KOLROTI-286382 format. One record per residue: residue in three letters; residue number from 1; chain; x, y, z of N, C-alpha, C in turn. Coordinates in steps of 0.2 Angstrom, whole numbers, padded with zeros to 4 digits. Each point is the difference from the previous one (the first is absolute). Example, Ala and Ser with C-alpha at 12.3 -4.5 7.8 and 13.67 -1.06 7.14 Angstrom:
% KOLROTI-286382
  type  seq  mol    n.x    n.y    n.z   ca.x   ca.y   ca.z    c.x    c.y    c.z
   ALA    1    A   0066  -0028   0039  -0004   0006   0000   0004   0006   0000
   SER    2    A  -0002   0005  -0004   0004   0006   0001  -0004   0005   0003
END
This chain:
% KOLROTI-286382
  type  seq  mol    n.x    n.y    n.z   ca.x   ca.y   ca.z    c.x    c.y    c.z
   MET    1    A   0004  -0006   0000  -0004   0006   0000   0004   0006   0000
   SER    2    A  -0001   0005  -0004   0004   0006  -0001  -0002   0005   0006
   ASP    3    A   0005   0005   0001  -0001   0004   0006  -0007   0004  -0001
   SER    4    A  -0002   0002  -0006  -0006   0003  -0001  -0006  -0004   0002
   GLU    5    A   0000  -0006  -0002  -0005  -0005   0001  -0001  -0001   0008
   ASP    6    A   0006  -0001   0003   0000  -0001   0007  -0003   0006   0004
   ALA    7    A   0002   0006  -0003  -0003   0006   0003  -0008   0000   0000
   ILE    8    A  -0002  -0002  -0006  -0008   0000  -0001  -0003  -0005   0005
   GLU    9    A   0003  -0006   0001  -0002  -0005   0005   0000   0004   0007
   ARG   10    A   0005   0003   0002   0000   0003   0007  -0005   0006   0000
   ASP   11    A  -0002   0003  -0005  -0004   0006   0000  -0007  -0002   0001
   TYR   12    A  -0002  -0007  -0001  -0007  -0002   0002  -0001   0001   0007
   VAL   13    A  -0005   0004   0002  -0001   0001   0007  -0001  -0006   0004
   LEU   14    A  -0004  -0005  -0003  -0001  -0006   0004   0005  -0006  -0002
   GLY   15    A   0005   0002  -0004   0005  -0005  -0001  -0002  -0005  -0006
   THR   16    A   0005  -0004  -0002  -0002  -0005  -0006   0004  -0006   0002
   ASN   17    A   0001  -0002   0006   0003  -0006   0002  -0005  -0006   0000
   ASP   18    A   0003  -0006   0002  -0004  -0006  -0001  -0006   0000   0005
   ASP   19    A   0001   0003   0006  -0006   0000   0005  -0005   0005  -0003
   GLU   20    A   0001   0005  -0003  -0005   0005  -0003  -0003  -0003  -0006
   LEU   21    A   0004  -0004  -0004  -0003  -0004  -0006  -0006  -0005   0003
   ALA   22    A   0002  -0003   0005  -0005  -0005   0003  -0006   0003   0003
   ARG   23    A   0002   0006   0003  -0006   0004   0003  -0005   0002  -0005
   LEU   24    A   0003   0002  -0006  -0004   0003  -0005  -0005  -0006  -0003
   GLY   25    A   0003  -0006   0000  -0004  -0006  -0002  -0005  -0001   0004
   LEU   26    A   0001   0000   0007  -0006  -0001   0005  -0005   0006  -0001
   GLN   27    A   0002   0006  -0001  -0004   0005   0000  -0005  -0001  -0006
   HIS   28    A   0003  -0002  -0006  -0004  -0001  -0006  -0005  -0005   0001
   ARG   29    A   0002  -0006   0004  -0005  -0005   0001  -0006   0002   0004
   VAL   30    A   0001   0004   0005  -0005   0001   0004  -0005   0005  -0003
   TRP   31    A   0003   0004  -0005  -0004   0005  -0004  -0003  -0003  -0006
   ARG   32    A   0002  -0006  -0002  -0001  -0002  -0007  -0007   0000  -0002
   ASP   33    A  -0005  -0003   0004  -0007   0000  -0001  -0003   0007  -0002
   VAL   34    A   0002   0005   0004  -0002   0007  -0001   0002   0002  -0006
   VAL   35    A   0006  -0001  -0002   0004   0003  -0006  -0004  -0003  -0006
   LEU   36    A   0000  -0007   0000  -0003  -0003  -0006  -0007   0002  -0001
   SER   37    A  -0004   0001   0005  -0007   0003  -0001   0000   0007  -0003
   CYS   38    A   0005   0004   0003   0001   0007  -0003   0001   0000  -0007
   TRP   39    A   0005  -0004  -0002   0002   0000  -0007  -0006  -0002  -0005
   ARG   40    A  -0003  -0006   0002  -0006  -0002  -0004  -0005   0005   0000
   ALA   41    A  -0002   0004   0005  -0005   0005   0000   0002   0006  -0004
   ALA   42    A   0007   0001  -0001   0003   0005  -0004   0000  -0001  -0007
   GLY   43    A  -0001  -0007  -0002   0000  -0002  -0007   0006  -0003  -0002
   ILE   44    A   0004  -0002   0004   0006  -0004  -0003  -0002  -0007  -0001
   THR   45    A   0001  -0003  -0006  -0002  -0006  -0002   0004  -0003  -0005
   ALA   46    A  -0001  -0006  -0002   0004  -0003  -0005   0001   0004  -0006
   GLY   47    A   0006   0001  -0002   0002   0004  -0006   0002   0007   0002
   SER   48    A  -0001   0002   0006   0001   0007   0002   0008   0001   0000
   ARG   49    A   0002   0006  -0001   0007   0003   0000   0001   0004   0007
   VAL   50    A   0004  -0002   0004   0000   0003   0007   0007   0002   0001
   LEU   51    A   0001   0006   0003   0006   0003   0002   0000  -0001   0008
   ASP   52    A   0005  -0003   0003   0001  -0001   0007   0005   0004   0002
   VAL   53    A  -0002   0006   0004   0004   0005   0001   0003  -0001   0007
   GLY   54    A   0007  -0001   0000   0003  -0001   0007  -0001  -0007   0002
   ALA   55    A   0002  -0005  -0004  -0002  -0007   0000   0003  -0004   0006
   GLY   56    A   0006   0003   0003   0003  -0004   0005   0002  -0007  -0003
   PRO   57    A   0000  -0005   0004   0003  -0007  -0002  -0005  -0003  -0004
   GLY   58    A  -0006   0003  -0002  -0004  -0003  -0005  -0006  -0004   0003
   TYR   59    A  -0002   0000   0006  -0006  -0004   0002  -0006   0002  -0003
   ALA   60    A  -0002   0006  -0001  -0006   0003  -0003   0001  -0001  -0008
   THR   61    A   0006   0000  -0002   0001  -0001  -0007  -0002  -0006  -0002
   GLN   62    A   0002  -0005   0004  -0002  -0007  -0002  -0007  -0001   0000
   ASP   63    A  -0004   0003   0004  -0007  -0001   0000  -0003   0004  -0005
   LEU   64    A   0002   0006  -0002  -0002   0003  -0006   0001  -0004  -0006
   ALA   65    A   0006  -0003  -0001   0001  -0004  -0006  -0005  -0006  -0001
   GLU   66    A  -0001  -0003   0006  -0005  -0006   0000  -0007   0003  -0002
   LEU   67    A  -0002   0006   0002  -0006   0003  -0001  -0001   0002  -0008
   VAL   68    A   0005   0003  -0002   0000   0002  -0007   0001  -0006  -0005
   GLY   69    A   0003  -0005   0002   0002  -0006  -0004   0005   0001  -0006
   PRO   70    A   0001  -0005  -0004   0005   0001  -0005  -0002   0005  -0006
   THR   71    A  -0006   0002   0000  -0002   0005  -0005   0001   0007   0002
   GLY   72    A   0001   0001   0007   0001   0006   0003   0008   0002   0001
   ALA   73    A   0001   0005   0003   0007   0002   0002   0000   0004   0006
   VAL   74    A   0006  -0002   0004   0001   0004   0006   0007   0003  -0001
   VAL   75    A   0001   0007   0001   0006   0003   0000   0002   0003   0007
   ALA   76    A   0005  -0003   0003   0001   0001   0007   0006   0005   0000
   LEU   77    A  -0001   0005   0004   0005   0005   0001   0003   0000   0007
   GLU   78    A   0007  -0001   0001   0002  -0001   0007   0008   0003   0000
   ARG   79    A   0001   0004   0005   0007   0003   0000   0005  -0004   0003
   SER   80    A  -0002  -0004   0005   0005  -0005   0003   0003  -0005  -0004
   THR   81    A   0006  -0001  -0001   0003  -0005  -0004  -0002  -0007   0003
   ARG   82    A   0001   0000   0007  -0002  -0007   0004  -0007  -0002  -0001
   TYR   83    A  -0005   0005   0000  -0007  -0002  -0001  -0001  -0002  -0007
   ALA   84    A   0003   0004  -0005  -0001  -0002  -0007   0002  -0007  -0001
   ALA   85    A   0006  -0001   0002   0003  -0007  -0001  -0005  -0006   0003
   ALA   86    A  -0003   0002   0006  -0004  -0005   0003  -0006  -0001  -0004
   ALA   87    A  -0003   0006  -0002  -0006   0000  -0005   0001  -0004  -0006
   ARG   88    A   0006   0001  -0003   0001  -0004  -0006   0001  -0007   0001
   ALA   89    A   0003  -0002   0005   0001  -0007   0002  -0007  -0003   0001
   SER   90    A  -0004   0003   0003  -0007  -0002   0002  -0004  -0001  -0007
   MET   91    A   0000   0005  -0004  -0004  -0001  -0006   0003  -0005  -0005
   GLU   92    A   0007  -0001   0000   0003  -0005  -0004  -0002  -0007   0003
   ALA   93    A   0000  -0001   0006  -0002  -0007   0003  -0007  -0002  -0001
   ARG   94    A  -0004   0005  -0001  -0007  -0001  -0001  -0002   0000  -0007
   GLY   95    A   0004   0002  -0005  -0001   0000  -0007  -0005   0006  -0002
   LEU   96    A   0001   0005   0004  -0004   0006  -0002   0003   0005  -0005
   GLY   97    A   0000  -0002  -0006   0003   0003  -0005  -0003   0007  -0002
   GLN   98    A  -0006   0001   0003  -0004   0006  -0002   0003   0006   0005
   VAL   99    A   0005  -0001   0004   0002   0005   0004   0007   0002  -0002
   SER  100    A   0001   0007   0000   0007   0003  -0001   0001   0005   0006
   ILE  101    A   0006  -0001   0002   0002   0004   0006   0006   0005  -0002
   HIS  102    A  -0001   0006   0002   0004   0006  -0002   0003   0003   0007
   GLU  103    A   0006   0001   0000   0003   0003   0006   0000   0008  -0002
   VAL  104    A  -0005   0003   0004  -0001   0007  -0001  -0001   0004   0006
   ASP  105    A   0003   0005   0000  -0001   0005   0006  -0006   0004  -0002
   LEU  106    A  -0006  -0001   0004  -0006   0003  -0002   0000   0008  -0001
   MET  107    A   0004   0003   0004   0001   0007   0000   0004   0003  -0006
   ARG  108    A   0005  -0004  -0002   0005   0003  -0004   0001  -0003  -0007
   ASP  109    A  -0003  -0006  -0001   0001  -0004  -0006  -0007   0000  -0004
   PRO  110    A   0000   0000  -0007  -0006   0000  -0003  -0003  -0007   0000
   PHE  111    A  -0007  -0001   0000  -0003  -0006   0000   0000  -0003  -0006
   PRO  112    A   0000  -0007  -0001   0000  -0003  -0006  -0006   0002  -0005
   PRO  113    A   0001   0001  -0006  -0005   0002  -0004  -0006  -0005  -0001
   GLY  114    A  -0006   0003  -0001  -0006  -0004   0000  -0006   0003   0002
   ARG  115    A  -0006  -0002  -0002  -0006   0002   0003  -0003  -0005   0004
   PHE  116    A   0000   0000   0006  -0003  -0006   0004  -0007   0001   0002
   ASP  117    A  -0003  -0006   0001  -0007   0000   0002  -0001   0002   0008
   ALA  118    A   0005  -0001   0004   0000   0001   0007   0007   0001   0003
   ALA  119    A   0000   0004   0005   0007   0000   0004  -0002  -0001   0007
   TRP  120    A   0004  -0004   0003   0000  -0002   0007   0005   0003   0004
   CYS  121    A  -0001   0003   0006   0005   0003   0004  -0002  -0001   0008
   ARG  122    A   0004  -0004   0003  -0002  -0001   0007   0006   0002   0005
   TRP  123    A  -0001   0004   0005   0005   0002   0005   0006   0002  -0004
   VAL  124    A   0000   0004  -0005   0005   0003  -0004   0000   0008   0000
   ALA  125    A  -0006   0003  -0001   0000   0007   0000   0002   0003   0007
   CYS  126    A  -0001  -0004   0005   0002   0003   0007   0008   0000   0001
   PHE  127    A   0003  -0002  -0005   0008   0000   0001   0003   0004  -0005
   VAL  128    A  -0003   0003  -0006   0003   0004  -0005   0000   0007   0002
   ASP  129    A   0004   0004  -0003   0001   0007   0002  -0005   0004  -0003
   SER  130    A  -0003  -0002  -0006  -0005   0004  -0003  -0006  -0005  -0002
   PRO  131    A  -0005  -0001   0004  -0006  -0003  -0002  -0003   0003  -0006
   ARG  132    A   0000   0006  -0001  -0003   0003  -0006   0003  -0002  -0006
   LEU  133    A   0007   0000   0000   0004  -0003  -0006  -0002  -0007  -0002
   LEU  134    A  -0001  -0004   0006  -0001  -0007  -0001  -0007  -0001  -0004
   VAL  135    A  -0005   0004   0003  -0007   0000  -0003   0000   0002  -0008
   GLN  136    A   0004   0005  -0001   0001   0002  -0007   0003  -0005  -0004
   LYS  137    A   0005  -0003   0002   0003  -0005  -0004  -0004  -0006  -0001
   ILE  138    A  -0004  -0002   0005  -0005  -0005  -0001  -0005   0002  -0005
   ALA  139    A  -0003   0006   0001  -0005   0002  -0005   0003   0000  -0007
   ALA  140    A   0006   0002  -0001   0003  -0001  -0007   0001  -0007  -0003
   SER  141    A   0000  -0005   0005   0001  -0007  -0002  -0007  -0003  -0002
   LEU  142    A  -0006   0003   0002  -0006  -0004  -0001  -0004   0003  -0006
   ARG  143    A  -0003  -0005  -0003  -0005   0002  -0006  -0006   0004   0003
   SER  144    A  -0003   0003  -0004  -0006   0003   0001  -0005  -0005   0003
   GLY  145    A  -0003   0001   0006  -0004  -0005   0003   0003  -0005   0004
   GLY  146    A   0007   0001   0000   0004  -0005   0005  -0001   0002   0007
   VAL  147    A   0001  -0004   0005  -0001   0001   0007   0007   0000   0004
   ALA  148    A   0000   0005   0004   0006   0000   0005  -0003  -0003   0007
   ILE  149    A   0003  -0004   0003  -0002  -0004   0006   0005   0001   0005
   PHE  150    A  -0002   0003   0006   0005   0001   0005  -0002  -0003   0007
   HIS  151    A   0004  -0003   0004  -0001  -0001   0007   0006   0004   0003
   GLU  152    A  -0002   0005   0004   0005   0004   0003  -0003   0002   0007
   TYR  153    A   0004   0002   0005  -0002   0002   0006  -0003   0007   0000
   ALA  154    A  -0006   0001   0004  -0003   0006   0001   0000   0003   0007
   ASP  155    A   0001  -0005   0005   0001   0002   0007   0004  -0005   0003
   TYR  156    A   0007   0001   0000   0004  -0006   0002  -0001   0000   0008
   ALA  157    A  -0001   0005   0003  -0001   0000   0008  -0006  -0003   0003
   THR  158    A  -0004  -0003  -0005  -0005  -0004   0003   0002  -0007   0003
   TRP  159    A   0007  -0001  -0002   0003  -0006   0002   0001   0000   0007
   ARG  160    A  -0004  -0004   0004   0002   0000   0008  -0004  -0006   0003
   LEU  161    A   0002  -0002   0005  -0003  -0005   0005  -0006   0004   0003
   LEU  162    A  -0006  -0004   0000  -0006   0003   0003   0002   0003   0007
   HIS  163    A   0003  -0004   0004   0002   0002   0007   0007   0004  -0001
   GLN  164    A   0001   0005   0003   0006   0005  -0002   0006  -0004   0002
   SER  165    A   0005   0001  -0005   0007  -0002   0001   0004   0006  -0003
   ASP  166    A   0003   0003   0005   0004   0006  -0002   0006  -0002  -0004
   VAL  167    A   0003  -0005   0001   0006  -0002  -0004  -0002  -0002  -0007
   LEU  168    A  -0005  -0003  -0001  -0002  -0002  -0006  -0003   0006  -0004
   GLU  169    A  -0003   0005   0003  -0002   0006  -0003   0006   0004  -0002
   GLN  170    A   0005   0000   0004   0006   0004  -0002   0004  -0004  -0006
   PHE  171    A  -0001  -0006   0000   0003  -0004  -0006  -0003   0003  -0006
   VAL  172    A  -0007   0000   0000  -0003   0002  -0006   0002   0007  -0002
   GLN  173    A   0001   0005   0005   0002   0007  -0002   0007  -0001  -0003
   HIS  174    A   0005  -0004   0003   0006  -0001  -0003   0000  -0002  -0007
   VAL  175    A  -0004  -0005  -0001  -0001  -0002  -0007  -0002   0006  -0005
   MET  176    A  -0005   0003   0002  -0002   0006  -0004   0005   0005  -0001
   SER  177    A   0004   0002   0005   0005   0005   0000   0006  -0003  -0005
   SER  178    A   0001  -0006   0001   0006  -0003  -0005  -0002   0001  -0007
   TRP  179    A  -0006  -0002  -0002  -0003   0001  -0007   0001   0007  -0002
   ARG  180    A  -0003   0005   0004   0001   0007  -0001   0007   0003  -0001
   ASN  181    A   0004  -0003   0004   0007   0002   0000   0003  -0002  -0007
   ASN  182    A  -0002  -0005  -0003   0002  -0003  -0006  -0003   0002  -0006
   GLY  183    A  -0005   0005   0001  -0003   0004  -0006  -0007  -0003  -0001
   GLY  184    A  -0003  -0005   0004  -0006  -0002  -0001  -0005   0003   0004
   GLU  185    A  -0007  -0003   0000  -0005   0003   0003  -0005  -0006   0002
   PRO  186    A   0000  -0002   0006  -0004  -0006   0002  -0007   0001  -0001
   ASN  187    A  -0003   0006   0000  -0007   0001  -0001  -0002   0002  -0007
   VAL  188    A   0004  -0002  -0005   0000   0003  -0007  -0007  -0001  -0003
   ALA  189    A  -0004  -0005   0002  -0007  -0001  -0003  -0004   0006   0000
   ARG  190    A   0001   0004   0005  -0004   0006   0001   0001   0005  -0006
   ALA  191    A   0006   0000  -0003   0001   0004  -0005  -0002  -0003  -0007
   LEU  192    A   0000  -0006  -0001  -0001  -0004  -0006  -0007   0002  -0004
   PRO  193    A  -0005   0001   0003  -0006   0002  -0004   0001   0006  -0004
   GLU  194    A   0002   0005   0004   0001   0007  -0004   0006  -0001  -0005
   LEU  195    A   0005  -0004   0001   0005  -0001  -0005  -0002  -0004  -0006
   LEU  196    A  -0005  -0004   0001  -0002  -0004  -0005  -0005   0004  -0004
   THR  197    A  -0004   0004   0003  -0005   0004  -0004   0004   0005  -0004
   ASP  198    A   0005   0003   0003   0005   0005  -0004   0003  -0003  -0006
   ALA  199    A   0001  -0007   0001   0003  -0003  -0006  -0005  -0003  -0005
   GLY  200    A  -0006   0002   0001  -0005  -0002  -0005  -0004  -0006   0001
   PHE  201    A   0001  -0003   0006  -0004  -0006   0002  -0007   0002   0003
   THR  202    A  -0005  -0005  -0001  -0006   0001   0004   0000  -0005   0006
   LEU  203    A  -0001   0002   0006   0000  -0005   0005  -0006  -0005   0000
   ARG  204    A   0001  -0006   0000  -0005  -0005   0000  -0002  -0003   0006
   THR  205    A   0005  -0002   0004  -0002  -0003   0007   0006   0002   0005
   LEU  206    A  -0002   0002   0006   0004   0001   0005  -0002  -0004   0006
   ILE  207    A   0003  -0005   0002  -0002  -0005   0005   0005   0000   0006
   PRO  208    A  -0002   0001   0006   0005   0000   0006   0001  -0008   0002
   ARG  209    A   0006  -0001   0001   0002  -0007   0002   0003   0000   0007
   ILE  210    A  -0003  -0002   0005   0002   0000   0007  -0002  -0006   0003
   HIS  211    A   0004  -0003   0004  -0002  -0006   0003   0001   0000   0008
   CYS  212    A  -0004  -0004   0004   0002  -0001   0007   0001  -0007   0000
   VAL  213    A   0007  -0001   0002   0002  -0007   0000   0002  -0002   0007
   ARG  214    A   0000  -0007   0001   0002  -0003   0007   0006  -0005  -0001
   PRO  215    A   0004  -0001   0005   0005  -0005   0000  -0003  -0007  -0003
   GLY  216    A   0004  -0003  -0004  -0002  -0006  -0002  -0004   0000  -0007
   GLU  217    A  -0002   0006  -0002  -0004   0001  -0006   0005   0001  -0006
   PRO  218    A  -0001  -0003  -0006   0005   0001  -0005   0002   0007  -0001
   LEU  219    A  -0004   0005   0000   0001   0007  -0001   0005   0003   0005
   TRP  220    A   0000  -0003   0006   0004   0002   0006   0007   0000  -0002
   GLU  221    A   0002  -0005  -0004   0007  -0001  -0002   0003   0006  -0004
   TRP  222    A  -0005   0004  -0004   0002   0006  -0004   0003   0005   0005
   PRO  223    A  -0003   0003   0005   0003   0005   0004   0005  -0003   0004
   ARG  224    A  -0001  -0006   0003   0005  -0003   0004   0007  -0001  -0003
   SER  225    A   0000  -0002  -0006   0006  -0001  -0004   0004   0007  -0002
   PHE  226    A  -0005   0005  -0001   0003   0006  -0001   0004   0003   0006
   ILE  227    A  -0003  -0001   0006   0003   0003   0006   0006  -0003   0001
   HIS  228    A   0001  -0007  -0001   0006  -0003   0002   0006   0002  -0006
   ALA  229    A  -0002   0000  -0006   0005   0002  -0005   0002   0007   0000
   ASN  230    A  -0005   0004   0002   0002   0007   0000   0003   0003   0006
   LEU  231    A  -0001  -0004   0005   0004   0002   0006   0008  -0001  -0002
   ASP  232    A   0001  -0005  -0003   0007  -0002  -0002   0002   0006  -0005
   ARG  233    A  -0004   0002  -0005   0002   0005  -0005   0001   0007   0004
   LEU  234    A  -0005   0002   0004   0001   0006   0004   0007   0000   0004
   LEU  235    A   0001  -0006   0003   0007   0000   0003   0006   0001  -0005
   GLU  236    A  -0001  -0003  -0005   0005   0001  -0006   0001   0007  -0002
   LEU  237    A  -0006   0003   0000   0001   0007  -0002   0001   0005   0005
   GLY  238    A   0001  -0003   0006   0002   0005   0006  -0006   0004   0003
   ARG  239    A  -0006  -0002  -0002  -0006   0004   0002  -0003  -0002   0007
   ILE  240    A   0002  -0006   0002  -0002  -0002   0007   0006  -0004   0003
   ASP  241    A   0000  -0001   0007   0006  -0004   0003  -0003  -0007   0002
   ALA  242    A   0005  -0004   0002  -0002  -0007   0002  -0005   0000   0005
   HIS  243    A   0000   0004   0005  -0004   0000   0006  -0008   0001  -0003
   PHE  244    A   0000   0005  -0005  -0007   0001  -0003  -0002  -0006  -0003
   ALA  245    A   0004  -0003  -0005  -0002  -0006  -0003  -0002  -0006   0004
   ARG  246    A   0004  -0001   0006  -0002  -0005   0004  -0006   0001   0004
   SER  247    A  -0002   0006   0002  -0006   0002   0003  -0006  -0001  -0005
   ALA  248    A   0001   0002  -0006  -0006  -0001  -0005  -0001  -0007  -0001
   ARG  249    A   0005  -0004  -0001  -0001  -0008  -0001  -0003  -0003   0007
   GLU  250    A   0002   0002   0005  -0003  -0002   0007  -0008   0002   0000
   ALA  251    A  -0001   0006  -0002  -0007   0002   0000  -0004  -0004  -0004
   LEU  252    A   0002  -0001  -0006  -0004  -0004  -0005  -0001  -0007   0002
   ALA  253    A   0006  -0003   0003  -0001  -0007   0003  -0005   0000   0005
   ALA  254    A   0000   0005   0005  -0005   0000   0005  -0007   0000  -0002
   ALA  255    A  -0001   0005  -0005  -0006   0001  -0003  -0003  -0007  -0003
   GLU  256    A   0004  -0003  -0003  -0002  -0007  -0004  -0002  -0005   0005
   LYS  257    A   0002   0001   0007  -0003  -0005   0005  -0006   0002   0003
   GLN  258    A  -0003   0006  -0001  -0006   0002   0003  -0006  -0002  -0004
   PRO  259    A  -0005  -0003   0003  -0006  -0002  -0004  -0004   0006  -0003
   ALA  260    A   0001   0006   0003  -0004   0006  -0003   0004   0004  -0005
   THR  261    A   0006  -0002  -0002   0004   0004  -0005  -0004   0000  -0007
   ALA  262    A   0000   0006  -0002  -0002   0001  -0007   0004   0006  -0003
   MET  263    A   0001   0000  -0006   0004   0006  -0004  -0003   0002  -0006
   LEU  264    A   0000   0007   0000  -0003   0003  -0006   0006   0001  -0005
   THR  265    A  -0001  -0002  -0006   0006   0001  -0005   0000   0007  -0003
   PRO  266    A   0005   0002  -0004   0000   0006  -0003  -0005   0001  -0005
   LEU  267    A  -0003   0006  -0001  -0006   0001  -0005   0003   0000  -0007
   VAL  268    A  -0002  -0005  -0004   0002   0000  -0007  -0006   0003  -0004
   LEU  269    A   0001   0004  -0005  -0005   0002  -0004   0001  -0003  -0007
   GLU  270    A  -0005  -0004  -0002   0000  -0003  -0007  -0003   0005  -0005
   ILE  271    A   0004   0002  -0005  -0003   0005  -0005   0000  -0003  -0007
   VAL  272    A  -0005   0000  -0003   0000  -0002  -0007  -0002   0007  -0004
   ALA  273    A   0004   0002  -0005  -0002   0006  -0004   0001  -0002  -0007
   THR  274    A  -0004   0003  -0004  -0001  -0001  -0008   0003   0006  -0003
   LYS  275    A   0005  -0002  -0005   0003   0006  -0004  -0005   0002  -0006
   ALA  276    A  -0001   0006   0000  -0004   0003  -0006   0002  -0002  -0006
END
């Protein structure tokens, strides 16, 4: 890996190591049913041409490829060399020749040419330094009547245990601060409706996605895995110390043993918009 490629990997605020790759796989699995329903309602079907914006290691890319079938196409855009390599290996292993993967910086590089039927963007706009530019580039890539589909956070601070845990609420604030210090905005979905209409889209659906989960439920593993992985990442970035990380892990472990424990997840806004 070149020095510039390694710098890109380090620049990912959540990292691109093996633990994060595995966490992203778990995250996709627990959200998969919601995502598939969203895509189908938005009109993605056999033969569709879909742009996967910020594809990561390709978990959603694979599902999109299977949905559009061999007569469709999925063009996946990903900046991380590690993630792009993982996605290529996955598509090759499954014989999904309708997928092409491009190493692209969403802010600085042109998107591959084409007029796509749909664009999919999940938890990507919250990390870029110009969501407006991202929306404009997506708009330029879609055909007239094409749809832009987003899953982005609208109120990240809804993430909390129902019984107060100061250290875990502080953890959420540390996560939000780290994203903002890296040029992102955790509550970016609040701005997307206006950015989309400015870019010539008509808003079709806006659906809040928030869950109340309990230990032992499959969806519990989504926030649980994020807490453990990102305590390590925040330590690596120097944003917390070992005492804080240990206290947060102990608070989560104690909560998981209590029969009344429940957790609200960060509020995600599902947006589907149609290009004029």
